[in-house]
N, C-alpha and C positions, 0 to 999 in steps of 0.2 A: 199923842201927836196932835198939834193944832193945825188944821187945814186952812189954807188961804181962802178967804171968802170970794166967791165968784159973783161979780156984779152983773155980768152979761150972760143971760140965759141963752143957750143954743138949741132949745127945743124947736122943732119944726112946727109949722101951723097945724099939721095933722097929728101931732103927737098926743097920745091918749093920757099921758102922765103929766101934762103941763100944769095941772092944778093939784096942789096938795101932795107933791112927791116928797119923799124923805130927804132930809138934809144930808150933805156930804158927811158930816160928823157921825150921823146914825149909821149910814151905809159902811163907813170905815169900821165902826165897832162890830157890825154884823159880820163883815168879812174877816175881821181879826179873830172873831169867835170861830169862824169856819176855817181858820188857819190858812187863809188866802188860797182856797181851793181853786185851781186854774179852770176846772170845768165850769164852776159857778161864775167865775169872772168872765169867761167867754160867753156864757149865756146872758149875763147882764148886759154885755156890750151890744148884743143884738136887739135890745129893747128899743133904744132910740139914740139920737146923737148925743144927748146930754149924758146918758149913762156910758156911752162909748168913750166920750171925752174923759169922764171921771176914771174909768178903768185904765185908760192910757196914762193919765197923769199920776194917779195915786195907787190903784189896786195892783197893777202889774209891777210897779216899783216895789211895793211891799212884798209881793210874792218873790221877786228876785232876791231881795234882801234876806228873806227868810230861808229860801232854798240854798243860797250860796253866799253867806254873810261876809266871809273873808275876801272872796273874789270881788264882791260888790264894793267893799271898802277900798280895795286896791284900784278898781276901775275908775272910781271917783276921786282918788287921792290927788289928782292933778289940779283939783279946784273946780271941776265941772259939776253942776248939779244934775246933769242928765248923762245919758250915754249915747254913743253914736247909733243912730238907727231906731231909737225910741225903746221904751221899757217893754212894750208888748212884744216887739221882735226879739228882744233878749230873753224874755220869759219863754217864748216858743223855742228858742234855741236850746235852752236848758233842758227841755223835756221832750223834744221832738226830733226823731231821726228822719231826715228828709227823704231817704231812699232815692230812687231814680226811675224815670220812665224811658222806655225804648225810644231812641231817636232824640233824647234830651241831652243833658250835659255829658253823660257818660255813655252815650250811644247805644251799645249793643245789649244792654241788660235792663230788665224791668223788675224792680223790687219796690212794692208800695211803701210810702212813708208811714210811720207809726209813732205813737207816744211811748216813752220809756219811763219806767217808774223812778229810776235814779241813775244818774251818770256822774262820774268823777271827772272834773276838769283840773288840769295841772298846768301851772306856770312853768315848772321845770321841764315838763314834756314839750311845751311850746317852743323852747329853745332849739329842739331837734328839728323843727320845721323851718328854721330860718338859716339863711346863709351866714357864714361867720361875720361878715361885715354888717349884718343887720341884727346881731344878737343882743344889742342894747334895747331893742324893742321888747315890749311885753305882749306875749300871746298866750292865752289860755286855750288848751286843746283837750278834747274829751278822749277817753279810752275808746277804741273802735267798737261800734255796735256790730256784732258778728251775725252774718247770715250764711249759714253753712250749707254745703252741698248744692251749689247753684249751677249744676250741670257743667258745661265746658268752662265756665268762669271760676270753678272751684269754690273755695271758702272766701266770701266777700266781707270786707269790713268797711263801714261808713264812719267817718269821724267829722267833728265840727268844732269850731272855736271862735274866739273873739279877740281882737287886738284892743289894747288900751290906747286911747288917743291916736287912732289910726291916721287921722288927717295930718299929724305931725311925725309919723313914723318913717323910718328909713326904708321899709319895704315899699310904702307908697311912692316915695321919691324915686326909688330904683325902678319901679314899674313904669313910672312916667318917663324917666330917663331912657329906658329901653324901648319906649314907644309901644308898650304892650297894648294890644287891641282888646276892647271890651267885647264880650260875647254878643253876636248880632241879634240873638232872639231870647236866650234864657236869662232869667233874673234870679236874685237871691230868694230862696223859699221863705226866708224869715222877714225881710224888710222890702222886697221887690226892687232893690237897687241893682244896677248893672254889675257884671262880674268880670274880673280879670282872671285869666288862666295862668297859674304859676308854672305850669308845664311849658306853655307856649313862651313864657318869659325866661325859661331856663333858670328858675329860681327854686327848684326842689333839691335840697341837699340829700346825700346818701344817708345821713343820720336819721332822716324821717322814716325810711323803710326799716331801719334797725329798731327804732323806737316802737313802731307798729307791729314788728314781727311779720313783715311783708316782703314780697319779691321786689327787687330794685326797680325793675322795669314795669311794674304793675301798680303804680301809685300816681294819683292825680288829684290836685285840689285847686279850688278857686277861692278868691277873696273878693268880696263886694266893696262898693264905694264907701260903705259904712264900717268896714272892717270885720264883717262876719266871714268865717271860713267854713267851707264844706268840702269834703273829699271822699275818695274811694280808694281801696287797695285790695289786692288779692293776698290773703294771709298764707303764710308758710304753714306746713304741717307742724304740729306742736313741738316735736323734737328739733326740727330745723329752726323754729323761731327762738327756742331756748339758746341755741348756739349763736344766733344773731345777737341776742341780748348780751351774751358774754363778750362778743367782739366789740360791742358798743362800749 
C-alpha cells in the first residue's frame, strides 16, 4: 500500500519526536508485521498528535479491514473512502463491549465495559432490528455479549452494531420525522456523538427480541448520529430462547 505523503506536520512544539521520527511507510510495515494489534495502535496514539493522526487515518483502517474484511468492503461500497464516525471508533466497536454504568443509558445496572476477543457481526441479523419500512437499510449487529446472573436483572446481553451510510438511511429519516429527542447527557461510547433512543421513538420491532433470544419488554437500544448502535436486553432461559428462535 502506498501512503499519501503528508506535507503539513502536526507535531506540537513540545513534541519529543519532531526530529528524525520514522516515516509513515516504515510505521505501516511495522504494524503490518504486528497484524494491526489494537493495543499497540492505541499506545502509539498516545505518543503525540502526529502519531494519533496517523493511527486515525491509516492504522485503525487497516485493523478494521483485517478484522472484518467483508463487512468493511460492504460499508465502503457506496463510494465513500471513509466510514461514519471515523476508523478509530469503528475499530473500538468491533472489539469493545460498552457495558453500562448505574444512572447512565440503561439506568439501574452497573456492568463495566470490556474488550472482547472476537465478535460476529451479521447483516442478516441487522434486518431483525429494523421496522419493515426500513429494511432496505443495511445494519450490521453483533451477537449479544452475555453477562449472566446479574441479580434482579437476570441474564443480561449487550449488543452493538453499525449502519451503512446512516446519513442517507430510512431509520435516520424516520427518527427526524418522529421528532425523536437526543439523549440530554449520554453520548456514544465509540465516537462521542449524541444518541437517539429507538425505544422512545417506538422503533423497536418484536423481531429484535426473537433474534436475541430476549424478553419482549426488556430490550432497549440507541443509535448515534454517526450510525453506531448499542443496546441491552434481558436474555430468556436457554430452553425459552430456543422456542423464540423457532417462532421467528
